[in-house]
C-alpha positions in Angstrom: -9.5 -2.5 17.6 -10.1 -1.5 14.0 -8.9 -2.7 10.6 -8.7 -0.8 7.3 -11.3 -1.5 4.7 -9.4 -1.2 1.4 -12.5 -0.2 -0.6 -13.4 2.9 1.4 -9.9 3.4 2.9 -11.3 3.9 6.4 -11.2 2.0 9.7 -13.8 -0.6 10.5 -14.1 -1.8 14.1 -13.6 -5.5 14.7 -12.8 -7.8 17.5 -9.2 -8.2 18.8 -8.8 -11.7 17.4 -9.5 -10.6 13.8 -7.3 -7.5 14.1 -4.2 -9.5 15.1 -4.5 -11.8 12.1 -4.2 -9.0 9.6 -1.3 -7.1 11.1 0.9 -7.3 8.0 -2.0 -6.0 5.8 -2.3 -3.0 8.2 1.4 -2.3 7.9 1.3 -2.4 4.1 -1.7 0.0 4.0 -0.2 2.4 6.6 3.1 2.6 4.7 1.2 3.5 1.5 -1.0 6.1 3.2 1.6 7.9 5.2 3.2 10.8 3.3 7.0 10.2 3.1 8.9 12.5 5.4 6.0 13.5 7.5 6.3 10.9 10.3 8.4 12.4 13.1 10.0 9.2 14.3 11.2 8.0 11.0 11.4 10.4 8.0 12.0 7.5 5.6 8.7 5.8 6.4 5.8 6.3 4.0 5.2 6.7 0.3 5.3 9.5 -2.3 1.9 8.4 -3.8 0.3 11.5 -2.5 2.3 13.6 -5.0 0.5 11.9 -7.9 -3.0 13.2 -7.1 -2.5 16.3 -9.3 -0.4 14.7 -12.0 -1.7 13.8 -15.4 -3.3 10.5 -16.1 -0.8 9.2 -18.7 0.5 5.6 -19.3 3.9 6.3 -17.6 2.1 6.7 -14.3 1.7 2.9 -14.0 5.5 2.5 -13.7 5.8 5.5 -11.4 3.1 4.2 -9.0 4.8 0.8 -9.0 8.1 2.3 -8.1 6.7 4.5 -5.3 4.8 1.5 -3.8 7.9 -0.7 -3.9 10.0 2.1 -2.3 7.4 2.5 0.5 7.2 -1.3 1.2 10.9 -2.1 0.9 11.6 -2.1 4.6 9.0 -4.8 5.3 10.9 -7.5 3.4 13.7 -8.5 5.6 11.9 -8.1 9.0 8.2 -9.0 8.5 7.9 -10.5 5.0 9.7 -13.1 3.0 9.0 -11.3 -0.3 6.5 -9.0 -2.0 5.6 -8.0 -5.6 3.6 -5.2 -6.9 1.7 -5.2 -10.2 -0.2 -2.2 -11.6 -3.2 -1.9 -13.9 -5.7 0.7 -14.9 -9.3 -0.2 -15.4 -10.9 3.2 -14.6 -9.8 6.7 -15.7 -7.9 8.6 -12.9 -7.3 5.5 -10.9 -4.4 3.0 -10.9 -5.1 -0.3 -9.3 -2.3 -2.1 -7.4 -2.2 -5.7 -6.6 0.4 -6.4 -3.9 1.3 -10.0 -3.4 3.0 -10.7 -0.1 4.7 -13.9 1.2 4.8 -14.0 4.9 7.7 -15.5 6.8 5.6 -18.6 7.4 5.2 -19.1 3.6 1.6 -18.0 3.4 0.8 -15.9 0.3 -1.8 -13.1 0.3 -2.9 -10.6 -2.3 -3.8 -7.1 -1.2 -5.8 -4.9 -3.6 -5.2 -1.1 -3.4 -5.8 1.9 -5.6 -4.2 5.2 -6.1 -6.0 8.3 -7.4 -4.2 10.1 -10.2 -5.0 12.9 -12.6 -6.9 15.2 -10.2 
């Protein structure tokens, strides 16, 4: 079984026990990585973040990235999560950092760091 390393955005093999503990994190990352409309079973699954790679790196991109991330994660809230919030910041040129704070149905809170490349 593998998990996604958020720094390199690639799978890292782990044991089965560790993989089942991070299933919600995997769901969040997959929804942000899948291109919206490309998944054959559900055309509403995924995000439009891939469209921002060739856009200009301007301040309004922070709001656009936040909207695209919230749109991609909106279907997780009633079924798998109690709530989620997305905050954006930019510390490096051509990269927008997301901090996704999720509250599981059990009440546990977790922060997931993620980044989006913008400005080709």
